[in-house]
C-alpha positions in Angstrom: -0.1 0.2 0.4 1.8 3.2 -1.0 0.8 6.7 -0.8 0.5 9.6 -3.0 2.1 12.8 -1.9 0.7 16.3 -3.8 -0.2 20.0 -4.0 -3.2 20.4 -2.5 -3.4 23.9 -4.8 -2.3 22.6 -8.3 -2.5 19.0 -7.9 1.2 18.5 -8.7 2.7 14.8 -7.7 5.8 15.5 -5.4 7.1 12.0 -5.9 8.0 11.0 -2.3 8.5 7.8 -0.8 7.4 6.3 2.2 10.5 4.6 2.8 11.8 8.2 3.4 9.2 9.0 5.9 10.4 9.6 9.5 8.0 7.9 11.7 5.7 10.0 13.4 7.0 9.9 16.7 10.2 10.2 15.9 11.7 13.1 18.1 13.0 16.5 16.5 14.5 19.7 18.2 12.3 22.0 16.1 9.1 19.8 16.5 6.9 17.7 14.3 3.2 19.0 15.1 1.0 19.1 12.3 3.4 17.9 9.7 5.2 14.9 7.9 8.8 14.7 7.9 10.9 12.9 4.9 14.9 12.1 5.1 15.1 12.7 1.5 12.9 14.8 -1.5 12.5 15.0 -5.2 14.5 18.1 -6.1 13.2 18.7 -9.0 9.6 19.1 -7.6 10.3 21.7 -5.0 12.0 25.5 -5.4 14.2 26.1 -2.2 14.5 29.5 -1.2 17.3 30.2 2.4 15.7 32.0 5.1 17.5 33.7 7.8 15.4 36.0 10.2 17.1 37.6 13.3 14.4 38.0 15.7 12.9 35.9 18.5 11.2 32.8 17.8 9.7 29.4 19.7 9.2 26.4 18.1 8.9 24.0 21.0 9.6 24.8 24.8 13.5 22.9 23.9 14.1 24.9 20.8 14.1 28.2 20.4 16.5 31.4 19.4 17.2 34.6 18.4 18.0 34.1 14.2 16.2 31.3 12.3 17.7 29.6 9.6 16.1 27.3 7.7 15.3 27.2 3.6 11.3 27.4 2.5 10.4 24.1 0.1 7.8 25.7 -2.3 6.0 23.6 -5.2 7.6 24.2 -8.4 4.6 24.3 -9.9 2.5 26.7 -7.9 4.6 28.5 -6.2 3.1 27.6 -2.7 5.0 26.9 0.7 4.9 23.9 1.6 7.3 23.1 4.0 10.6 23.9 5.3 13.9 21.8 5.6 15.7 22.1 8.7 18.9 20.5 9.9 17.9 18.9 13.0 17.8 15.3 11.6 19.5 12.4 12.8 23.7 12.8 13.4 25.6 12.2 10.6 27.9 10.6 12.5 27.8 7.8 15.7 30.2 10.4 18.1 28.7 10.3 21.5 28.5 14.1 21.5 30.8 16.5 23.1 31.8 15.0 27.0 29.7 12.6 25.7 26.8 14.4 26.6 25.0 13.7 23.5 24.3 14.7 19.8 25.0 18.7 20.2 25.3 21.4 17.3 28.6 20.9 16.6 27.7 17.7 15.0 26.7 17.8 12.0 23.3 16.9 11.4 21.1 15.2 8.2 18.2 17.5 6.5 14.7 16.8 7.4 12.5 18.3 4.6 9.3 19.1 7.3 6.1 19.1 5.2 2.9 21.0 6.5 -0.3 18.3 6.1 -2.9 20.9 5.4 -0.4 22.1 2.3 -0.5 18.3 1.2 -2.9 15.9 -0.7 -2.5 12.4 0.4 -4.3 9.6 -1.6 -3.5 6.2 -0.5 -3.0 3.3 -3.9 -3.6 -0.2 -3.2 
């Protein structure tokens, strides 16, 4: 059983695969509420635009800051924002972290493609 993820605005198929979908209970610093997170996407289906804002933001109680660096993901067909790219995915190394306190911002992390549920149309094929 496969799911097809497409733009709710223009019905463009994003060619997202369920084997790249993170489980709903997977922990991310920036949260996961109201979104689906993928480890990889078809980059030809999206336009990417860097966003760098200097102002206070609060995603979760544990994830906040002054400067927000992320990348907007927009539908290549209609230009609607469908999600963001965060660098809070799984650590790219098996290092125990600085002073063995776990992964920190020093350890490079894999990109996470976070798509908003309200911007996606999900149909299931059997």
